C-alpha positions as CSV (number, residue, x, y, z in Angstrom):
1,M,19.7,45.7,2.6
2,P,19.0,44.5,-1.0
3,S,19.5,46.9,-3.8
4,L,16.6,48.2,-6.0
5,K,17.8,45.9,-8.8
6,D,17.8,42.9,-6.5
7,L,14.3,43.7,-5.3
8,K,13.0,44.2,-8.9
9,N,14.5,40.9,-10.0
10,R,13.0,39.2,-7.0
11,I,9.5,40.6,-7.7
12,G,9.8,39.4,-11.3
13,S,10.9,36.0,-10.2
14,V,7.9,35.6,-7.8
15,K,5.5,36.8,-10.5
16,N,6.8,34.1,-12.8
17,T,6.4,31.5,-10.1
18,R,2.8,32.7,-9.5
19,K,2.0,32.2,-13.1
20,I,3.3,28.6,-12.9
21,T,1.3,27.8,-9.7
22,K,-1.8,29.4,-11.1
23,A,-1.5,27.3,-14.3
24,M,-0.9,24.1,-12.2
25,Q,-4.0,24.9,-10.2
26,M,-6.1,25.2,-13.3
27,V,-4.7,21.9,-14.7
28,A,-5.3,20.1,-11.4
29,A,-8.9,21.5,-11.3
30,A,-9.6,20.1,-14.8
31,K,-8.1,16.7,-13.9
32,L,-9.9,16.6,-10.6
33,R,-13.3,16.6,-12.3
34,R,-12.5,13.5,-14.3
35,A,-10.7,11.8,-11.4
36,Q,-13.5,12.5,-9.0
37,D,-16.2,11.2,-11.4
38,A,-14.2,8.0,-11.9
39,A,-13.7,7.5,-8.2
40,V,-17.4,8.2,-7.4
41,S,-18.6,6.0,-10.2
42,A,-16.5,3.0,-8.9
43,R,-17.8,3.2,-5.4
44,P,-21.2,1.6,-5.9
45,Y,-19.7,-1.4,-7.7
46,A,-17.1,-1.9,-5.0
47,E,-19.7,-1.6,-2.2
48,Q,-22.1,-4.0,-3.9
49,M,-19.4,-6.5,-4.5
50,Q,-18.4,-6.3,-0.9
51,K,-22.0,-7.1,0.1
52,V,-22.2,-10.1,-2.2
53,M,-18.8,-11.3,-1.0
54,A,-19.8,-10.9,2.6
55,G,-22.9,-13.1,2.1
56,L,-20.8,-15.8,0.4
57,A,-18.0,-15.5,3.0
58,A,-20.5,-16.0,5.9
59,S,-21.5,-19.4,4.5
60,S,-18.0,-20.4,3.3
61,T,-15.9,-19.6,6.3
62,G,-15.1,-22.8,8.1
63,A,-15.7,-25.1,5.1
64,A,-13.1,-27.6,4.3
65,N,-12.6,-26.2,0.8
66,A,-12.6,-22.5,1.7
67,P,-10.2,-20.5,-0.4
68,R,-6.9,-19.4,1.2
69,L,-7.5,-15.8,0.1
70,L,-10.5,-15.9,2.5
71,I,-9.2,-17.9,5.4
72,G,-5.5,-17.0,5.1
73,T,-2.6,-19.2,6.0
74,G,-3.4,-19.6,9.6
75,S,-0.6,-17.3,10.6
76,D,0.0,-13.5,10.7
77,K,3.8,-13.5,11.1
78,V,4.6,-11.9,7.7
79,H,2.8,-8.7,6.6
80,L,3.0,-7.2,3.1
81,L,2.2,-3.5,3.1
82,V,1.2,-2.1,-0.3
83,V,1.9,1.7,-0.1
84,M,0.1,3.6,-2.9
85,T,1.2,7.2,-3.5
86,A,1.6,9.6,-6.4
87,E,4.3,9.6,-9.1
88,R,4.7,13.4,-8.7
89,G,4.9,15.9,-5.9
90,L,3.7,19.4,-5.4
91,C,0.4,18.1,-3.9
92,G,0.7,19.3,-0.3
93,A,0.7,16.6,2.4
94,F,-1.0,14.0,0.2
95,N,2.0,11.6,-0.2
96,S,3.5,12.2,3.3
97,S,0.1,11.5,5.0
98,I,-0.1,8.0,3.4
99,V,3.6,7.3,4.2
100,R,3.1,8.5,7.8
101,L,0.2,6.0,8.2
102,A,2.3,3.2,6.7
103,R,5.3,4.1,8.8
104,A,3.1,3.9,12.0
105,K,1.9,0.5,10.9
106,I,5.4,-0.7,10.2
107,N,6.7,0.4,13.6
108,A,3.6,-1.2,15.3
109,L,4.2,-4.6,13.6
110,A,7.9,-4.5,14.2
111,G,7.1,-3.8,17.9
112,Q,5.0,-7.0,17.9
113,G,7.8,-9.0,16.4
114,K,6.2,-9.4,13.0
115,T,8.1,-9.5,9.7
116,V,7.2,-6.6,7.4
117,K,7.6,-6.4,3.6
118,I,6.8,-3.4,1.5
119,L,5.5,-3.1,-2.0
120,T,5.4,0.5,-3.3
121,V,3.1,1.9,-6.0
122,G,4.2,5.4,-7.0
123,R,7.6,7.0,-6.9
124,K,7.0,9.4,-4.0
125,G,6.2,6.7,-1.5
126,R,9.2,4.7,-2.5
127,E,11.5,7.8,-2.1
128,Q,10.3,8.4,1.4
129,L,10.2,4.9,2.6
130,K,13.6,3.7,1.3
131,R,15.4,6.2,3.5
132,E,14.3,4.3,6.6
133,F,13.0,1.0,5.4
134,G,14.9,0.4,2.2
135,D,15.8,-3.2,3.2
136,L,12.0,-4.0,3.6
137,I,11.0,-3.0,0.1
138,V,10.5,-6.1,-2.0
139,G,9.0,-4.6,-5.1
140,H,7.9,-1.4,-6.9
141,V,5.2,-0.6,-9.4
142,D,5.9,2.3,-11.7
143,L,2.9,4.1,-13.1
144,S,4.6,7.2,-14.3
145,E,3.9,6.3,-18.0
146,V,0.2,5.6,-17.4
147,K,-1.9,8.6,-18.5
148,R,-5.2,7.2,-17.1
149,I,-5.5,4.5,-14.5
150,G,-7.5,1.5,-15.8
151,Y,-8.6,-1.8,-14.4
152,A,-5.8,-3.5,-16.3
153,N,-3.3,-1.7,-14.1
154,A,-5.0,-2.8,-10.9
155,R,-5.3,-6.4,-12.2
156,Q,-1.5,-6.5,-12.8
157,I,-0.8,-5.3,-9.3
158,A,-3.3,-7.8,-7.9
159,Q,-1.8,-10.7,-9.8
160,D,1.7,-9.8,-8.4
161,I,0.3,-9.7,-4.9
162,I,-1.6,-13.0,-5.2
163,G,1.4,-14.6,-6.8
164,R,3.5,-13.6,-3.8
165,F,0.8,-15.0,-1.5
166,D,0.6,-18.3,-3.3
167,A,4.4,-18.5,-3.1
168,G,4.2,-18.2,0.6
169,E,6.0,-14.8,0.8
170,F,3.5,-13.3,3.3
171,D,0.5,-14.1,5.4
172,V,-1.4,-10.7,5.5
173,A,-1.6,-8.0,2.9
174,T,-2.8,-4.4,3.5
175,I,-3.1,-1.5,1.1
176,F,-2.5,2.1,2.0
177,F,-4.1,4.9,0.0
178,S,-6.0,8.2,0.5
179,R,-9.8,8.2,0.3
180,F,-11.2,11.2,-1.4
181,K,-13.6,13.3,0.6
182,S,-13.4,16.8,-0.9
183,V,-10.9,19.1,-2.4
184,I,-9.6,20.1,1.0
185,S,-10.1,16.7,2.7
186,Q,-8.4,13.4,1.9
187,E,-8.4,10.6,4.4
188,P,-5.3,8.2,4.6
189,T,-6.7,4.7,4.8
190,A,-5.4,1.2,5.5
191,L,-7.4,-1.7,4.1
192,Q,-6.6,-5.4,4.6
193,I,-7.2,-7.3,1.3
194,I,-5.6,-10.7,2.2
195,P,-7.1,-12.6,3.9
196,A,-10.3,-10.8,2.8
197,R,-12.4,-9.1,5.4
198,F,-16.1,-8.3,4.9
199,E,-18.6,-6.6,7.1
200,E,-21.6,-8.7,8.0
201,P,-24.6,-7.9,5.8
202,E,-27.3,-6.0,7.5
203,G,-31.1,-6.2,7.2
204,S,-31.2,-9.2,4.9
205,S,-32.9,-12.4,5.8
206,T,-33.1,-13.8,2.2
207,I,-31.5,-17.2,1.8
208,Y,-29.8,-17.9,-1.5
209,E,-28.8,-21.2,-3.0
210,Y,-25.7,-21.1,-5.1
211,E,-24.7,-23.3,-8.0
212,P,-21.9,-24.2,-8.1
213,T,-21.0,-24.2,-4.4
214,E,-20.1,-21.1,-2.4
215,G,-16.5,-22.2,-2.1
216,E,-16.1,-22.5,-5.9
217,I,-17.7,-19.1,-6.5
218,M,-15.5,-17.5,-3.8
219,A,-12.4,-19.0,-5.4
220,E,-13.4,-17.3,-8.6
221,L,-14.5,-14.0,-7.1
222,L,-11.8,-13.4,-4.5
223,P,-9.0,-12.6,-6.9
224,R,-11.3,-10.3,-8.7
225,N,-12.2,-8.7,-5.4
226,V,-8.5,-8.0,-4.7
227,A,-8.2,-6.4,-8.1
228,T,-11.4,-4.4,-7.5
229,Q,-10.2,-3.1,-4.1
230,I,-6.9,-2.1,-5.6
231,F,-8.6,-0.4,-8.6
232,T,-10.9,1.5,-6.2
233,A,-7.9,2.6,-4.2
234,L,-6.0,3.8,-7.3
235,L,-9.0,5.9,-8.3
236,E,-9.5,7.3,-4.8
237,N,-5.8,8.1,-4.8
238,G,-6.0,9.8,-8.2
239,A,-8.9,12.1,-7.1
240,S,-7.2,12.8,-3.8
241,E,-3.9,13.7,-5.5
242,Q,-5.5,16.2,-7.8
243,G,-7.6,17.7,-5.0
244,A,-4.5,18.1,-2.8
245,R,-2.5,19.6,-5.7
246,M,-5.3,22.0,-6.5
247,S,-5.5,23.2,-2.9
248,A,-1.7,23.4,-2.6
249,M,-1.2,25.4,-5.8
250,D,-4.1,27.7,-4.7
251,N,-2.2,28.4,-1.4
252,A,1.0,28.8,-3.3
253,T,-0.6,31.4,-5.6
254,R,-2.0,33.3,-2.7
255,N,1.3,33.3,-0.9
256,A,3.1,34.5,-4.0
257,G,0.7,37.4,-4.3
258,D,1.3,38.3,-0.6
259,M,5.1,38.1,-1.2
260,I,4.8,40.3,-4.3
261,D,2.9,42.9,-2.3
262,R,5.5,42.9,0.5
263,L,8.4,43.1,-1.9
264,T,6.6,45.9,-3.9
265,I,6.2,48.0,-0.6
266,E,9.9,47.4,0.2
267,Y,10.9,48.3,-3.3
268,N,8.9,51.6,-3.2
269,R,10.3,52.5,0.2
270,S,13.9,51.8,-0.9
271,R,13.3,53.8,-4.1
272,Q,11.8,56.7,-2.1
273,A,14.7,56.6,0.3
274,A,17.2,56.7,-2.6
275,I,15.4,59.6,-4.2
276,T,15.3,61.5,-0.9
277,K,19.0,60.9,-0.3
278,E,19.8,62.2,-3.8
279,L,17.7,65.3,-3.2
280,I,19.4,66.0,0.1
281,E,22.8,65.6,-1.5
282,I,21.9,68.0,-4.3
283,I,20.5,70.6,-1.9
284,S,23.5,70.3,0.4
285,G,25.9,70.7,-2.6
286,A,24.0,73.8,-3.8
287,E,24.1,75.4,-0.3
288,A,27.8,74.7,-0.1
289,L,28.4,76.7,-3.3
């Protein structure tokens, strides 16, 4: 049974931990507002660009001069998986959920006899994947020094991916990230970006004529579309990370409070037992005299 001093020290230690988790919760809440605003603001642009690209792709697919980013290499033997996670932990299951989805995809592709390559964005994803798939990791993007994610960061990642595609290193590229739903809900998502996939436009019968040709416009817009999808994923990840951290730190603060209550009850009982024992010893000694 722990001594009174041990219990008192433990209570003090848990109280200090609760102060830290509470502070981290408040910091995450402040960051979440900015990250959520950025993610929500980027969605309309990404969605509208997808609609425009879908219309162009519908008329460009099958053309002799169709860009390779649209039609692919004609094979799907080599897959590049871009796993995007956080640089820091203490955010619940945020990182592990993305890695779990990527791991399932890796195993599924390996079962089909495909070759898999991994590009990690964020330290936590790399740390988890390198234990089992270290030989598949071909690159890593470190964003630990970036205070606020910008389009320039996404463009650099996109240029790296497109450069690898042009060099013939892979046939299909898929990004893995977490789509922000709410503070307590983040959805791990896999999105294929090369060759590009677009949903068919609905409810539009308007016919557009393009100058220059659709193929030339697509060749210009497709690299930008890759960067836009990566930028949107980074923003979604940023909001999801802060939401997950806020929720995790709130749970940790509550758990610390419950632990303090239990330890305080145990301390009071032990203290009362020690006092009672001393009184019994004093009374027994007085009666012996």
